[in-house]
C-alpha positions as CSV (number, residue, x, y, z in Angstrom):
1,X,-13.6,10.0,-24.2
2,X,-10.8,13.0,-22.8
3,X,-9.2,12.9,-19.6
4,X,-8.0,15.6,-17.9
5,X,-5.7,14.2,-15.5
6,X,-4.2,15.9,-12.6
7,X,-1.2,13.9,-10.8
8,X,0.1,11.6,-13.5
9,X,4.4,11.1,-12.2
10,X,2.3,9.2,-8.6
11,X,1.8,5.9,-7.8
12,X,-1.3,6.5,-7.9
13,X,-1.9,8.8,-11.1
14,X,0.8,6.9,-13.1
15,X,-1.6,4.1,-13.0
16,X,-4.3,6.2,-13.4
17,X,-3.0,7.1,-16.6
18,X,-2.0,3.4,-18.0
19,X,-5.6,2.7,-17.3
20,X,-6.7,4.9,-19.0
21,X,-5.1,5.3,-22.0
22,X,-4.9,1.2,-21.8
23,X,-8.6,2.0,-22.6
24,X,-8.5,3.6,-26.1
25,X,-9.2,6.9,-23.3
26,X,-7.3,10.8,-24.9
27,X,-5.6,11.9,-21.7
28,X,-4.4,15.5,-20.6
29,X,-1.5,15.3,-18.5
30,X,-1.6,18.4,-16.2
31,X,1.8,19.2,-14.3
32,X,4.1,20.5,-13.9
33,X,6.5,19.7,-15.5
34,X,5.9,18.5,-19.2
35,X,9.5,17.0,-20.3
36,X,9.5,14.6,-17.2
37,X,6.3,12.5,-19.5
38,X,6.7,9.6,-22.2
39,X,5.2,11.4,-24.6
40,X,5.3,8.3,-26.9
41,X,0.8,7.2,-27.0
42,X,-0.8,9.4,-29.4
43,X,-3.4,9.8,-26.7
44,X,-1.6,11.1,-23.6
45,X,-0.8,14.9,-24.2
46,X,1.4,17.0,-21.8
47,X,0.7,19.9,-20.5
48,X,2.0,22.1,-18.0
49,X,-0.2,24.1,-15.4
50,X,-1.1,24.8,-11.9
51,X,-3.4,23.2,-9.6
52,X,-3.5,25.2,-6.5
53,X,-4.3,28.0,-9.4
54,X,-7.7,28.6,-10.4
55,X,-8.1,30.4,-13.4
56,X,-5.2,27.7,-14.2
57,X,-7.0,24.7,-13.4
58,X,-10.3,26.6,-15.6
59,X,-8.7,26.4,-18.3
60,X,-6.8,23.3,-18.4
61,X,-9.4,21.3,-18.5
62,X,-11.9,22.7,-20.4
63,X,-13.0,20.5,-23.0
64,X,-12.6,17.0,-21.6
65,X,-15.3,15.0,-20.2
66,X,-14.0,14.7,-16.6
67,X,-11.6,15.7,-14.2
68,X,-9.6,12.8,-12.0
69,X,-7.5,14.2,-9.3
70,X,-5.1,11.8,-7.5
71,X,-3.1,14.6,-5.8
72,X,-2.6,13.8,-2.4
73,X,0.6,14.9,0.4
74,X,3.0,12.6,0.8
75,X,4.0,11.0,4.3
76,X,6.8,14.5,4.2
77,X,4.2,17.3,2.7
78,X,2.3,19.7,4.0
79,X,-1.7,18.4,4.6
80,X,-3.4,21.3,5.0
81,X,-2.5,22.1,1.6
82,X,-3.8,19.3,0.2
83,X,-7.3,21.3,1.8
84,X,-6.0,24.3,-1.0
85,X,-6.1,21.7,-3.7
86,X,-9.4,20.8,-3.0
87,X,-11.1,24.2,-3.3
88,X,-8.7,25.3,-6.2
89,X,-10.4,21.8,-8.1
90,X,-13.3,22.8,-7.6
91,X,-13.5,26.5,-8.1
92,X,-12.1,25.5,-10.9
93,X,-13.7,23.0,-13.2
94,X,-16.9,24.3,-12.3
95,X,-15.8,27.0,-14.2
96,X,-14.3,24.9,-17.3
97,X,-18.1,23.9,-17.2
98,X,-17.4,20.4,-16.5
99,X,-19.3,18.3,-14.6
100,X,-17.9,15.9,-12.9
101,X,-14.6,15.4,-11.2
102,X,-13.1,12.0,-9.6
103,X,-10.5,12.7,-7.4
104,X,-8.5,10.5,-4.3
105,X,-9.0,10.3,-1.1
106,X,-8.0,9.3,2.1
107,X,-8.7,5.9,4.1
108,X,-8.4,6.9,7.7
109,X,-11.8,9.0,7.6
110,X,-13.5,5.2,6.8
111,X,-15.3,4.0,10.0
112,X,-13.9,0.3,11.3
113,X,-16.7,0.1,13.5
114,X,-19.9,2.4,14.4
115,X,-18.6,5.4,15.5
116,X,-14.3,5.2,15.0
117,X,-12.7,5.7,12.4
118,X,-9.7,3.3,11.3
119,X,-6.9,6.9,11.9
120,X,-8.9,6.0,15.0
121,X,-7.3,2.7,16.1
122,X,-3.6,1.7,17.8
123,X,-2.5,0.2,15.3
124,X,-3.1,3.8,12.9
125,X,1.0,5.2,12.7
126,X,2.0,8.8,14.6
127,X,3.0,9.9,11.7
128,X,0.0,9.5,9.2
129,X,-2.8,11.1,11.7
130,X,-2.4,15.2,10.0
131,X,-3.0,13.2,6.7
132,X,-6.3,11.7,7.4
133,X,-7.2,15.0,9.2
134,X,-6.3,16.9,5.9
135,X,-8.4,14.3,3.0
136,X,-11.1,14.0,6.6
137,X,-11.9,17.5,6.0
138,X,-10.8,18.1,1.5
139,X,-13.7,15.1,1.8
140,X,-16.1,17.7,3.9
141,X,-15.4,20.0,1.3
142,X,-16.6,17.6,-1.4
143,X,-19.0,16.7,0.4
144,X,-21.2,20.8,0.7
145,X,-20.7,20.4,-3.3
146,X,-24.0,20.5,-5.1
147,X,-22.6,22.3,-8.5
148,X,-20.9,18.8,-9.8
149,X,-21.2,15.2,-10.0
150,X,-18.0,14.3,-7.6
151,X,-16.7,10.9,-6.5
152,X,-14.7,11.1,-4.1
153,X,-12.6,7.3,-3.3
154,X,-11.4,6.1,-0.7
155,X,-7.9,3.1,-1.2
156,X,-7.4,0.2,1.6
157,X,-5.4,0.6,4.5
158,X,-2.6,-0.4,2.8
159,X,-2.3,0.7,-1.1
160,X,1.0,-0.5,-2.7
161,X,2.2,-1.8,-6.0
162,X,1.2,-5.2,-7.2
163,X,-0.8,-6.5,-10.1
164,X,-3.5,-5.7,-12.3
165,X,-6.1,-8.9,-11.4
166,X,-9.2,-6.9,-12.4
167,X,-10.7,-7.8,-9.5
168,X,-12.1,-5.4,-6.5
169,X,-14.7,-4.5,-4.2
170,X,-15.9,-1.1,-3.4
171,X,-17.8,0.3,0.3
172,X,-19.2,3.7,1.2
173,X,-17.7,4.8,4.2
174,X,-16.3,0.9,6.5
175,X,-13.2,-0.4,5.5
176,X,-12.8,-3.2,3.7
177,X,-11.5,-6.1,4.8
178,X,-11.4,-9.4,3.5
179,X,-11.8,-12.8,5.0
180,X,-8.6,-13.0,6.8
181,X,-9.9,-9.0,7.9
182,X,-7.1,-7.3,6.0
183,X,-7.3,-4.8,3.8
184,X,-5.7,-3.6,0.8
185,X,-5.4,-3.7,-2.2
186,X,-3.1,-3.5,-5.6
187,X,-2.6,0.9,-7.3
188,X,-3.1,-0.8,-10.6
189,X,-6.6,-2.0,-9.5
190,X,-7.5,0.8,-7.6
191,X,-6.9,2.5,-10.9
192,X,-9.1,0.1,-12.0
193,X,-12.1,1.0,-10.3
194,X,-11.3,5.1,-11.2
195,X,-11.7,3.6,-14.7
196,X,-15.0,1.9,-14.1
197,X,-16.4,5.2,-12.6
198,X,-15.4,6.8,-14.8
199,X,-16.5,4.6,-17.8
200,X,-20.4,3.5,-16.3
201,X,-20.9,6.0,-13.2
202,X,-22.1,4.1,-9.8
203,X,-21.1,7.2,-7.2
204,X,-22.3,9.6,-7.8
205,X,-22.1,12.9,-5.0
206,X,-20.9,10.5,-2.6
207,X,-17.2,8.9,-0.8
208,X,-16.0,4.9,-1.9
209,X,-13.3,2.6,-0.7
210,X,-12.1,0.0,-3.0
211,X,-10.3,-2.5,-1.8
212,X,-10.0,-6.9,-2.1
């Protein structure tokens, strides 16, 4: 399968790229600085592109089977830029003629109890609330999209580099926790879940949560 990937240099994006190549897919990584990428894998092509430019998105992704975006603001980034990225991605992918888009979302808007979101709990870091709000607004934009077959993938409350086990659980709008009440996933297994959805679509036009 031909995959166009935005965000390939980030913590999640690197692992999505590795997982896709591990499975033998052909990946085009669309990045700001192609010189920063390792080109040793013959199934990897790296091109320069601007996700904030709709025409650039459309031109770079055309001819692929699916687009994956792992882009998102860091904790010191501008949360509002995520909304611009979301609109640009949707418009550009739509213009390209590609039908499928998978984007990484946030965990803050997942429910921990009926009507109570993770971001509303006392334990949620105050400094992350802006990012959580931006991801929730981006999800609302996806929910209005009626042309593309999109999937918005939210991680567990804690996602960090770890071990690839190949095991995970999926849910929808409720935060998934384990038998200890913890919500976590390794970035490696999060990537496994994304590539499983690429290969075997189950959650068209839905937000899902991935956790152990």
